All heavy atoms as TSV, in Angstrom:
chain	resi	resn	atom	element	x	y	z
A	1	MET	N	N	-35.598	-23.628	-23.734
A	1	MET	CA	C	-35.319	-24.906	-23.093
A	1	MET	C	C	-34.450	-24.734	-21.847
A	1	MET	O	O	-34.529	-25.529	-20.936
A	1	MET	CB	C	-34.648	-25.825	-24.117
A	1	MET	CG	C	-34.657	-27.262	-23.712
A	1	MET	SD	S	-36.368	-27.813	-23.659
A	1	MET	CE	C	-36.145	-29.483	-23.243
A	2	GLU	N	N	-33.656	-23.708	-21.841
A	2	GLU	CA	C	-32.806	-23.446	-20.674
A	2	GLU	C	C	-33.652	-23.175	-19.438
A	2	GLU	O	O	-33.294	-23.572	-18.333
A	2	GLU	CB	C	-31.903	-22.249	-20.945
A	2	GLU	CG	C	-30.943	-22.445	-22.089
A	2	GLU	CD	C	-30.274	-21.142	-22.488
A	2	GLU	OE1	O	-30.514	-20.123	-21.823
A	2	GLU	OE2	O	-29.528	-21.163	-23.472
A	3	TYR	N	N	-34.778	-22.507	-19.656
A	3	TYR	CA	C	-35.640	-22.157	-18.530
A	3	TYR	C	C	-36.230	-23.401	-17.872
A	3	TYR	O	O	-36.372	-23.456	-16.650
A	3	TYR	CB	C	-36.764	-21.227	-18.989
A	3	TYR	CG	C	-36.256	-19.918	-19.544
A	3	TYR	CD1	C	-36.407	-19.605	-20.886
A	3	TYR	CD2	C	-35.617	-19.006	-18.716
A	3	TYR	CE1	C	-35.938	-18.410	-21.387
A	3	TYR	CE2	C	-35.149	-17.804	-19.205
A	3	TYR	CZ	C	-35.308	-17.513	-20.542
A	3	TYR	OH	O	-34.836	-16.342	-21.027
A	4	VAL	N	N	-36.554	-24.371	-18.665
A	4	VAL	CA	C	-37.096	-25.620	-18.133
A	4	VAL	C	C	-36.046	-26.328	-17.287
A	4	VAL	O	O	-36.348	-26.827	-16.189
A	4	VAL	CB	C	-37.584	-26.535	-19.279
A	4	VAL	CG1	C	-37.999	-27.891	-18.739
A	4	VAL	CG2	C	-38.728	-25.876	-20.027
A	5	ALA	N	N	-34.821	-26.356	-17.757
A	5	ALA	CA	C	-33.740	-27.008	-17.017
A	5	ALA	C	C	-33.468	-26.295	-15.699
A	5	ALA	O	O	-33.042	-26.917	-14.725
A	5	ALA	CB	C	-32.472	-27.055	-17.863
A	6	VAL	N	N	-33.726	-25.008	-15.651
A	6	VAL	CA	C	-33.484	-24.239	-14.430
A	6	VAL	C	C	-34.614	-24.431	-13.425
A	6	VAL	O	O	-34.375	-24.575	-12.231
A	6	VAL	CB	C	-33.305	-22.734	-14.772
A	6	VAL	CG1	C	-33.287	-21.894	-13.523
A	6	VAL	CG2	C	-32.033	-22.528	-15.582
A	7	ILE	N	N	-35.848	-24.433	-13.896
A	7	ILE	CA	C	-36.999	-24.481	-12.981
A	7	ILE	C	C	-37.392	-25.902	-12.591
A	7	ILE	O	O	-37.999	-26.115	-11.545
A	7	ILE	CB	C	-38.201	-23.721	-13.592
A	7	ILE	CG1	C	-39.254	-23.409	-12.533
A	7	ILE	CG2	C	-38.842	-24.496	-14.692
A	7	ILE	CD1	C	-38.980	-22.162	-11.806
A	8	LEU	N	N	-37.062	-26.890	-13.411
A	8	LEU	CA	C	-37.490	-28.261	-13.163
A	8	LEU	C	C	-37.037	-28.825	-11.809
A	8	LEU	O	O	-37.858	-29.417	-11.097
A	8	LEU	CB	C	-37.029	-29.172	-14.308
A	8	LEU	CG	C	-37.627	-30.567	-14.323
A	8	LEU	CD1	C	-39.135	-30.507	-14.443
A	8	LEU	CD2	C	-37.034	-31.376	-15.462
A	9	PRO	N	N	-35.792	-28.661	-11.393
A	9	PRO	CA	C	-35.405	-29.203	-10.071
A	9	PRO	C	C	-36.230	-28.621	-8.920
A	9	PRO	O	O	-36.627	-29.348	-8.008
A	9	PRO	CB	C	-33.933	-28.818	-9.944
A	9	PRO	CG	C	-33.465	-28.656	-11.345
A	9	PRO	CD	C	-34.636	-28.122	-12.107
A	10	SER	N	N	-36.518	-27.333	-8.984
A	10	SER	CA	C	-37.328	-26.710	-7.930
A	10	SER	C	C	-38.752	-27.263	-7.921
A	10	SER	O	O	-39.324	-27.502	-6.849
A	10	SER	CB	C	-37.371	-25.197	-8.119
A	10	SER	OG	O	-36.085	-24.654	-7.975
A	11	LEU	N	N	-39.306	-27.471	-9.089
A	11	LEU	CA	C	-40.649	-28.033	-9.168
A	11	LEU	C	C	-40.697	-29.457	-8.626
A	11	LEU	O	O	-41.630	-29.821	-7.901
A	11	LEU	CB	C	-41.158	-28.020	-10.608
A	11	LEU	CG	C	-41.514	-26.655	-11.180
A	11	LEU	CD1	C	-41.874	-26.771	-12.647
A	11	LEU	CD2	C	-42.637	-26.034	-10.393
A	12	VAL	N	N	-39.696	-30.247	-8.961
A	12	VAL	CA	C	-39.664	-31.633	-8.479
A	12	VAL	C	C	-39.528	-31.671	-6.958
A	12	VAL	O	O	-40.239	-32.422	-6.283
A	12	VAL	CB	C	-38.520	-32.417	-9.167
A	12	VAL	CG1	C	-38.322	-33.769	-8.510
A	12	VAL	CG2	C	-38.811	-32.570	-10.649
A	13	VAL	N	N	-38.647	-30.855	-6.406
A	13	VAL	CA	C	-38.483	-30.813	-4.952
A	13	VAL	C	C	-39.767	-30.321	-4.295
A	13	VAL	O	O	-40.190	-30.847	-3.258
A	13	VAL	CB	C	-37.278	-29.929	-4.560
A	13	VAL	CG1	C	-37.256	-29.658	-3.068
A	13	VAL	CG2	C	-35.987	-30.582	-5.006
A	14	GLY	N	N	-40.418	-29.335	-4.898
A	14	GLY	CA	C	-41.682	-28.837	-4.362
A	14	GLY	C	C	-42.760	-29.904	-4.359
A	14	GLY	O	O	-43.507	-30.040	-3.390
A	15	LEU	N	N	-42.849	-30.665	-5.435
A	15	LEU	CA	C	-43.837	-31.747	-5.490
A	15	LEU	C	C	-43.536	-32.845	-4.480
A	15	LEU	O	O	-44.456	-33.370	-3.829
A	15	LEU	CB	C	-43.894	-32.341	-6.899
A	15	LEU	CG	C	-44.640	-31.503	-7.932
A	15	LEU	CD1	C	-44.475	-32.091	-9.325
A	15	LEU	CD2	C	-46.106	-31.393	-7.568
A	16	LEU	N	N	-42.279	-33.199	-4.333
A	16	LEU	CA	C	-41.911	-34.207	-3.327
A	16	LEU	C	C	-42.281	-33.736	-1.924
A	16	LEU	O	O	-42.801	-34.503	-1.113
A	16	LEU	CB	C	-40.417	-34.522	-3.404
A	16	LEU	CG	C	-39.970	-35.344	-4.602
A	16	LEU	CD1	C	-38.454	-35.441	-4.634
A	16	LEU	CD2	C	-40.599	-36.722	-4.567
A	17	PHE	N	N	-42.018	-32.470	-1.638
A	17	PHE	CA	C	-42.372	-31.907	-0.335
A	17	PHE	C	C	-43.884	-31.950	-0.129
A	17	PHE	O	O	-44.365	-32.318	0.939
A	17	PHE	CB	C	-41.865	-30.467	-0.231
A	17	PHE	CG	C	-42.236	-29.795	1.054
A	17	PHE	CD1	C	-41.574	-30.102	2.227
A	17	PHE	CD2	C	-43.260	-28.863	1.091
A	17	PHE	CE1	C	-41.919	-29.489	3.421
A	17	PHE	CE2	C	-43.615	-28.245	2.269
A	17	PHE	CZ	C	-42.944	-28.553	3.434
A	18	TRP	N	N	-44.647	-31.588	-1.175
A	18	TRP	CA	C	-46.097	-31.582	-1.067
A	18	TRP	C	C	-46.635	-32.980	-0.792
A	18	TRP	O	O	-47.490	-33.169	0.077
A	18	TRP	CB	C	-46.696	-31.016	-2.359
A	18	TRP	CG	C	-48.187	-30.932	-2.316
A	18	TRP	CD1	C	-48.949	-30.002	-1.669
A	18	TRP	CD2	C	-49.102	-31.831	-2.946
A	18	TRP	NE1	N	-50.277	-30.277	-1.862
A	18	TRP	CE2	C	-50.406	-31.386	-2.645
A	18	TRP	CE3	C	-48.940	-32.959	-3.736
A	18	TRP	CZ2	C	-51.532	-32.036	-3.109
A	18	TRP	CZ3	C	-50.075	-33.607	-4.197
A	18	TRP	CH2	C	-51.344	-33.137	-3.884
A	19	PHE	N	N	-46.131	-33.993	-1.523
A	19	PHE	CA	C	-46.579	-35.372	-1.297
A	19	PHE	C	C	-46.196	-35.865	0.099
A	19	PHE	O	O	-46.976	-36.563	0.754
A	19	PHE	CB	C	-46.017	-36.315	-2.360
A	19	PHE	CG	C	-46.754	-36.262	-3.661
A	19	PHE	CD1	C	-46.114	-35.849	-4.813
A	19	PHE	CD2	C	-48.095	-36.608	-3.740
A	19	PHE	CE1	C	-46.789	-35.788	-6.014
A	19	PHE	CE2	C	-48.785	-36.559	-4.941
A	19	PHE	CZ	C	-48.125	-36.139	-6.080
A	20	ALA	N	N	-45.017	-35.506	0.559
A	20	ALA	CA	C	-44.593	-35.918	1.902
A	20	ALA	C	C	-45.486	-35.292	2.969
A	20	ALA	O	O	-45.920	-35.969	3.909
A	20	ALA	CB	C	-43.131	-35.533	2.136
A	21	MET	N	N	-45.775	-34.013	2.849
A	21	MET	CA	C	-46.629	-33.345	3.834
A	21	MET	C	C	-48.052	-33.900	3.795
A	21	MET	O	O	-48.680	-34.080	4.833
A	21	MET	CB	C	-46.644	-31.830	3.592
A	21	MET	CG	C	-45.307	-31.172	3.853
A	21	MET	SD	S	-44.656	-31.497	5.500
A	21	MET	CE	C	-45.836	-30.645	6.508
A	22	LYS	N	N	-48.547	-34.187	2.605
A	22	LYS	CA	C	-49.888	-34.768	2.490
A	22	LYS	C	C	-49.944	-36.124	3.187
A	22	LYS	O	O	-50.902	-36.425	3.899
A	22	LYS	CB	C	-50.245	-34.909	1.009
A	22	LYS	CG	C	-51.633	-35.421	0.769
A	22	LYS	CD	C	-51.951	-35.471	-0.703
A	22	LYS	CE	C	-53.320	-36.085	-0.896
A	22	LYS	NZ	N	-53.652	-36.271	-2.298
A	23	ALA	N	N	-48.919	-36.939	2.994
A	23	ALA	CA	C	-48.875	-38.254	3.641
A	23	ALA	C	C	-48.803	-38.112	5.160
A	23	ALA	O	O	-49.467	-38.857	5.887
A	23	ALA	CB	C	-47.679	-39.047	3.133
A	24	ILE	N	N	-48.018	-37.163	5.637
A	24	ILE	CA	C	-47.903	-36.944	7.087
A	24	ILE	C	C	-49.248	-36.509	7.668
A	24	ILE	O	O	-49.696	-37.023	8.703
A	24	ILE	CB	C	-46.808	-35.911	7.391
A	24	ILE	CG1	C	-45.428	-36.521	7.099
A	24	ILE	CG2	C	-46.893	-35.417	8.830
A	24	ILE	CD1	C	-44.294	-35.519	7.134
A	25	PHE	N	N	-49.914	-35.565	7.018
A	25	PHE	CA	C	-51.201	-35.084	7.530
A	25	PHE	C	C	-52.273	-36.168	7.473
A	25	PHE	O	O	-53.105	-36.277	8.383
A	25	PHE	CB	C	-51.663	-33.838	6.778
A	25	PHE	CG	C	-50.900	-32.595	7.164
A	25	PHE	CD1	C	-50.344	-31.795	6.198
A	25	PHE	CD2	C	-50.736	-32.234	8.488
A	25	PHE	CE1	C	-49.640	-30.655	6.534
A	25	PHE	CE2	C	-50.037	-31.101	8.851
A	25	PHE	CZ	C	-49.491	-30.302	7.864
A	26	ASN	N	N	-52.277	-36.979	6.421
A	26	ASN	CA	C	-53.244	-38.073	6.340
A	26	ASN	C	C	-52.989	-39.113	7.425
A	26	ASN	O	O	-53.935	-39.645	8.019
A	26	ASN	CB	C	-53.209	-38.720	4.959
A	26	ASN	CG	C	-53.890	-37.871	3.915
A	26	ASN	OD1	O	-54.687	-36.997	4.229
A	26	ASN	ND2	N	-53.566	-38.114	2.659
A	27	ALA	N	N	-51.729	-39.416	7.695
A	27	ALA	CA	C	-51.402	-40.370	8.757
A	27	ALA	C	C	-51.824	-39.822	10.113
A	27	ALA	O	O	-52.359	-40.554	10.958
A	27	ALA	CB	C	-49.916	-40.688	8.740
A	28	ASP	N	N	-51.613	-38.527	10.325
A	28	ASP	CA	C	-52.007	-37.910	11.591
A	28	ASP	C	C	-53.524	-37.950	11.759
A	28	ASP	O	O	-54.031	-38.250	12.839
A	28	ASP	CB	C	-51.508	-36.472	11.636
A	28	ASP	CG	C	-51.870	-35.785	12.940
A	28	ASP	OD1	O	-51.457	-36.291	14.002
A	28	ASP	OD2	O	-52.571	-34.748	12.888
A	29	LYS	N	N	-54.232	-37.686	10.677
A	29	LYS	CA	C	-55.702	-37.728	10.729
A	29	LYS	C	C	-56.199	-39.122	11.069
A	29	LYS	O	O	-57.079	-39.298	11.926
A	29	LYS	CB	C	-56.261	-37.280	9.386
A	29	LYS	CG	C	-57.766	-37.308	9.294
A	29	LYS	CD	C	-58.220	-36.890	7.912
A	29	LYS	CE	C	-59.711	-37.058	7.752
A	29	LYS	NZ	N	-60.143	-36.751	6.390
A	30	ALA	N	N	-55.616	-40.127	10.428
A	30	ALA	CA	C	-56.024	-41.507	10.699
A	30	ALA	C	C	-55.701	-41.899	12.137
A	30	ALA	O	O	-56.489	-42.583	12.796
A	30	ALA	CB	C	-55.330	-42.454	9.725
A	31	GLU	N	N	-54.555	-41.454	12.632
A	31	GLU	CA	C	-54.185	-41.773	14.010
A	31	GLU	C	C	-55.141	-41.121	15.006
A	31	GLU	O	O	-55.550	-41.733	15.987
A	31	GLU	CB	C	-52.761	-41.304	14.275
A	31	GLU	CG	C	-52.265	-41.652	15.664
A	31	GLU	CD	C	-50.836	-41.200	15.908
A	31	GLU	OE1	O	-50.191	-40.710	14.975
A	31	GLU	OE2	O	-50.372	-41.360	17.045
A	32	ARG	N	N	-55.507	-39.878	14.744
A	32	ARG	CA	C	-56.459	-39.191	15.633
A	32	ARG	C	C	-57.817	-39.883	15.632
A	32	ARG	O	O	-58.457	-40.016	16.673
A	32	ARG	CB	C	-56.619	-37.734	15.222
A	32	ARG	CG	C	-55.418	-36.884	15.541
A	32	ARG	CD	C	-55.615	-35.484	14.989
A	32	ARG	NE	N	-54.431	-34.686	15.134
A	32	ARG	CZ	C	-54.287	-33.731	16.060
A	32	ARG	NH1	N	-55.273	-33.486	16.893
A	32	ARG	NH2	N	-53.178	-33.049	16.124
A	33	GLN	N	N	-58.274	-40.339	14.467
A	33	GLN	CA	C	-59.555	-41.036	14.394
A	33	GLN	C	C	-59.494	-42.363	15.136
A	33	GLN	O	O	-60.431	-42.717	15.861
A	33	GLN	CB	C	-59.945	-41.258	12.936
A	33	GLN	CG	C	-60.332	-39.992	12.221
A	33	GLN	CD	C	-60.571	-40.199	10.744
A	33	GLN	OE1	O	-60.213	-41.231	10.192
A	33	GLN	NE2	N	-61.156	-39.218	10.096
A	34	ALA	N	N	-58.403	-43.089	14.977
A	34	ALA	CA	C	-58.267	-44.367	15.669
A	34	ALA	C	C	-58.211	-44.156	17.175
A	34	ALA	O	O	-58.806	-44.928	17.941
A	34	ALA	CB	C	-57.019	-45.092	15.186
A	35	GLU	N	N	-57.507	-43.125	17.602
A	35	GLU	CA	C	-57.425	-42.845	19.034
A	35	GLU	C	C	-58.791	-42.442	19.594
A	35	GLU	O	O	-59.166	-42.844	20.700
A	35	GLU	CB	C	-56.410	-41.740	19.299
A	35	GLU	CG	C	-56.147	-41.520	20.773
A	35	GLU	CD	C	-54.999	-40.568	21.028
A	35	GLU	OE1	O	-54.195	-40.335	20.118
A	35	GLU	OE2	O	-54.911	-40.071	22.158
A	36	ALA	N	N	-59.551	-41.682	18.827
A	36	ALA	CA	C	-60.891	-41.288	19.273
A	36	ALA	C	C	-61.806	-42.501	19.389
A	36	ALA	O	O	-62.584	-42.614	20.348
A	36	ALA	CB	C	-61.485	-40.265	18.313
A	37	ARG	N	N	-61.695	-43.428	18.415
A	37	ARG	CA	C	-62.509	-44.654	18.495
A	37	ARG	C	C	-62.102	-45.492	19.706
A	37	ARG	O	O	-62.956	-46.019	20.422
A	37	ARG	CB	C	-62.357	-45.468	17.214
A	37	ARG	CG	C	-63.184	-44.955	16.070
A	37	ARG	CD	C	-63.233	-45.947	14.929
A	37	ARG	NE	N	-61.915	-46.201	14.355
A	37	ARG	CZ	C	-61.393	-45.539	13.338
A	37	ARG	NH1	N	-62.076	-44.580	12.772
A	37	ARG	NH2	N	-60.188	-45.832	12.877
A	38	ALA	N	N	-60.814	-45.615	19.955
A	38	ALA	CA	C	-60.354	-46.400	21.102
A	38	ALA	C	C	-60.798	-45.763	22.411
A	38	ALA	O	O	-61.207	-46.468	23.343
A	38	ALA	CB	C	-58.834	-46.534	21.063
A	39	GLN	N	N	-60.737	-44.443	22.465
A	39	GLN	CA	C	-61.171	-43.748	23.685
A	39	GLN	C	C	-62.672	-43.912	23.888
A	39	GLN	O	O	-63.136	-44.109	25.010
A	39	GLN	CB	C	-60.811	-42.261	23.604
A	39	GLN	CG	C	-61.075	-41.505	24.883
A	39	GLN	CD	C	-60.212	-41.987	26.037
A	39	GLN	OE1	O	-59.036	-42.288	25.851
A	39	GLN	NE2	N	-60.792	-42.086	27.212
A	40	ALA	N	N	-63.439	-43.864	22.802
A	40	ALA	CA	C	-64.885	-44.047	22.918
A	40	ALA	C	C	-65.214	-45.458	23.387
A	40	ALA	O	O	-66.113	-45.647	24.209
A	40	ALA	CB	C	-65.554	-43.764	21.573
A	41	GLU	N	N	-64.487	-46.442	22.882
A	41	GLU	CA	C	-64.706	-47.820	23.339
A	41	GLU	C	C	-64.342	-47.969	24.810
A	41	GLU	O	O	-65.033	-48.650	25.559
A	41	GLU	CB	C	-63.885	-48.790	22.505
A	41	GLU	CG	C	-64.416	-49.020	21.114
A	41	GLU	CD	C	-63.556	-49.989	20.324
A	41	GLU	OE1	O	-62.638	-50.588	20.908
A	41	GLU	OE2	O	-63.813	-50.141	19.115
A	42	ALA	N	N	-63.261	-47.318	25.224
A	42	ALA	CA	C	-62.838	-47.405	26.620
A	42	ALA	C	C	-63.848	-46.728	27.544
A	42	ALA	O	O	-64.057	-47.167	28.672
A	42	ALA	CB	C	-61.465	-46.758	26.797
A	43	ASP	N	N	-64.484	-45.665	27.057
A	43	ASP	CA	C	-65.481	-44.962	27.860
A	43	ASP	C	C	-66.840	-45.644	27.812
A	43	ASP	O	O	-67.753	-45.256	28.521
A	43	ASP	CB	C	-65.633	-43.516	27.375
A	43	ASP	CG	C	-64.389	-42.682	27.641
A	43	ASP	OD1	O	-63.558	-43.097	28.482
A	43	ASP	OD2	O	-64.243	-41.621	27.001
A	44	GLY	N	N	-66.993	-46.650	26.969
A	44	GLY	CA	C	-68.246	-47.377	26.869
A	44	GLY	C	C	-69.262	-46.699	25.972
A	44	GLY	O	O	-70.432	-47.034	25.995
A	45	LEU	N	N	-68.832	-45.750	25.171
A	45	LEU	CA	C	-69.742	-45.060	24.265
A	45	LEU	C	C	-69.853	-45.845	22.963
A	45	LEU	O	O	-68.919	-46.537	22.563
A	45	LEU	CB	C	-69.220	-43.654	23.951
A	45	LEU	CG	C	-69.053	-42.732	25.159
A	45	LEU	CD1	C	-68.403	-41.427	24.725
A	45	LEU	CD2	C	-70.389	-42.459	25.808
A	46	PRO	N	N	-70.981	-45.742	22.292
A	46	PRO	CA	C	-71.093	-46.425	20.993
A	46	PRO	C	C	-70.143	-45.788	19.986
A	46	PRO	O	O	-70.024	-44.571	19.914
A	46	PRO	CB	C	-72.548	-46.210	20.583
A	46	PRO	CG	C	-73.023	-45.059	21.390
A	46	PRO	CD	C	-72.211	-45.051	22.656
A	47	VAL	N	N	-69.487	-46.622	19.210
A	47	VAL	CA	C	-68.524	-46.142	18.225
A	47	VAL	C	C	-69.249	-45.913	16.914
A	47	VAL	O	O	-69.949	-46.785	16.423
A	47	VAL	CB	C	-67.382	-47.160	18.035
A	47	VAL	CG1	C	-66.406	-46.672	16.990
A	47	VAL	CG2	C	-66.689	-47.402	19.354
A	48	GLN	N	N	-69.082	-44.715	16.353
A	48	GLN	CA	C	-69.727	-44.379	15.093
A	48	GLN	C	C	-68.758	-44.622	13.949
A	48	GLN	O	O	-67.621	-44.157	13.995
A	48	GLN	CB	C	-70.148	-42.917	15.081
A	48	GLN	CG	C	-71.146	-42.575	16.162
A	48	GLN	CD	C	-71.474	-41.091	16.165
A	48	GLN	OE1	O	-70.955	-40.340	15.366
A	48	GLN	NE2	N	-72.332	-40.695	17.074
A	49	PRO	N	N	-69.181	-45.328	12.923
A	49	PRO	CA	C	-68.294	-45.563	11.770
A	49	PRO	C	C	-68.215	-44.311	10.909
A	49	PRO	O	O	-69.057	-44.080	10.054
A	49	PRO	CB	C	-68.971	-46.708	11.023
A	49	PRO	CG	C	-70.409	-46.576	11.386
A	49	PRO	CD	C	-70.443	-46.029	12.789
A	50	THR	N	N	-67.224	-43.466	11.160
A	50	THR	CA	C	-67.094	-42.213	10.427
A	50	THR	C	C	-65.804	-42.187	9.639
A	50	THR	O	O	-64.814	-42.817	10.008
A	50	THR	CB	C	-67.084	-41.014	11.390
A	50	THR	OG1	O	-66.010	-41.169	12.304
A	50	THR	CG2	C	-68.382	-40.904	12.157
A	51	ASP	N	N	-65.847	-41.464	8.565
A	51	ASP	CA	C	-64.662	-41.153	7.741
A	51	ASP	C	C	-63.780	-42.354	7.456
A	51	ASP	O	O	-62.673	-42.459	7.955
A	51	ASP	CB	C	-63.830	-40.064	8.421
A	51	ASP	CG	C	-64.486	-38.722	8.267
A	51	ASP	OD1	O	-65.698	-38.642	8.037
A	51	ASP	OD2	O	-63.761	-37.756	8.343
A	52	ARG	N	N	-64.291	-43.238	6.654
A	52	ARG	CA	C	-63.455	-44.327	6.182
A	52	ARG	C	C	-62.455	-43.768	5.190
A	52	ARG	O	O	-62.746	-42.763	4.538
A	52	ARG	CB	C	-64.314	-45.400	5.542
A	52	ARG	CG	C	-65.163	-46.151	6.553
A	52	ARG	CD	C	-65.989	-47.217	5.861
A	52	ARG	NE	N	-66.803	-46.665	4.795
A	52	ARG	CZ	C	-68.069	-46.283	4.952
A	52	ARG	NH1	N	-68.649	-46.387	6.117
A	52	ARG	NH2	N	-68.752	-45.782	3.943
A	53	PRO	N	N	-61.299	-44.376	5.032
A	53	PRO	CA	C	-60.329	-43.865	4.067
A	53	PRO	C	C	-60.928	-43.803	2.670
A	53	PRO	O	O	-61.582	-44.740	2.212
A	53	PRO	CB	C	-59.194	-44.884	4.108
A	53	PRO	CG	C	-59.335	-45.554	5.438
A	53	PRO	CD	C	-60.810	-45.519	5.766
A	54	GLY	N	N	-60.748	-42.675	2.019
A	54	GLY	CA	C	-61.249	-42.500	0.674
A	54	GLY	C	C	-62.651	-41.927	0.602
A	54	GLY	O	O	-63.167	-41.678	-0.466
A	55	SER	N	N	-63.306	-41.681	1.741
A	55	SER	CA	C	-64.667	-41.164	1.721
A	55	SER	C	C	-64.718	-39.667	1.968
A	55	SER	O	O	-65.783	-39.098	2.101
A	55	SER	CB	C	-65.525	-41.876	2.770
A	55	SER	OG	O	-65.083	-41.535	4.066
A	56	GLU	N	N	-63.579	-39.018	2.042
A	56	GLU	CA	C	-63.552	-37.590	2.316
A	56	GLU	C	C	-63.926	-36.796	1.065
A	56	GLU	O	O	-63.659	-37.201	-0.043
A	56	GLU	CB	C	-62.189	-37.152	2.829
A	56	GLU	CG	C	-61.069	-37.408	1.853
A	56	GLU	CD	C	-59.722	-37.233	2.475
A	56	GLU	OE1	O	-59.529	-37.641	3.619
A	56	GLU	OE2	O	-58.863	-36.687	1.777
A	57	SER	N	N	-64.577	-35.676	1.264
A	57	SER	CA	C	-64.952	-34.848	0.119
A	57	SER	C	C	-63.810	-33.912	-0.217
A	57	SER	O	O	-63.032	-33.515	0.641
A	57	SER	CB	C	-66.199	-34.036	0.456
A	57	SER	OG	O	-65.939	-33.180	1.543
A	58	LYS	N	N	-63.716	-33.588	-1.493
A	58	LYS	CA	C	-62.605	-32.728	-1.923
A	58	LYS	C	C	-63.101	-31.426	-2.460
A	58	LYS	O	O	-64.086	-31.205	-2.932
A	58	LYS	CB	C	-61.767	-33.440	-2.980
A	58	LYS	CG	C	-61.097	-34.630	-2.396
A	58	LYS	CD	C	-60.172	-35.268	-3.384
A	58	LYS	CE	C	-59.534	-36.459	-2.720
A	58	LYS	NZ	N	-58.518	-37.059	-3.441
């Protein structure tokens, strides 16, 4: 049981870091897609409905 008490804080911090990085990367991806759509609209190109949230393959 001592081993669990020693390793648990590191695991929790690692998981928090992983969730934070995942959220940052997902936000960056969404921002890049929105910027690409806005640029395509500004250039007069047809906008393709690609990669809706939750449609990515894992």
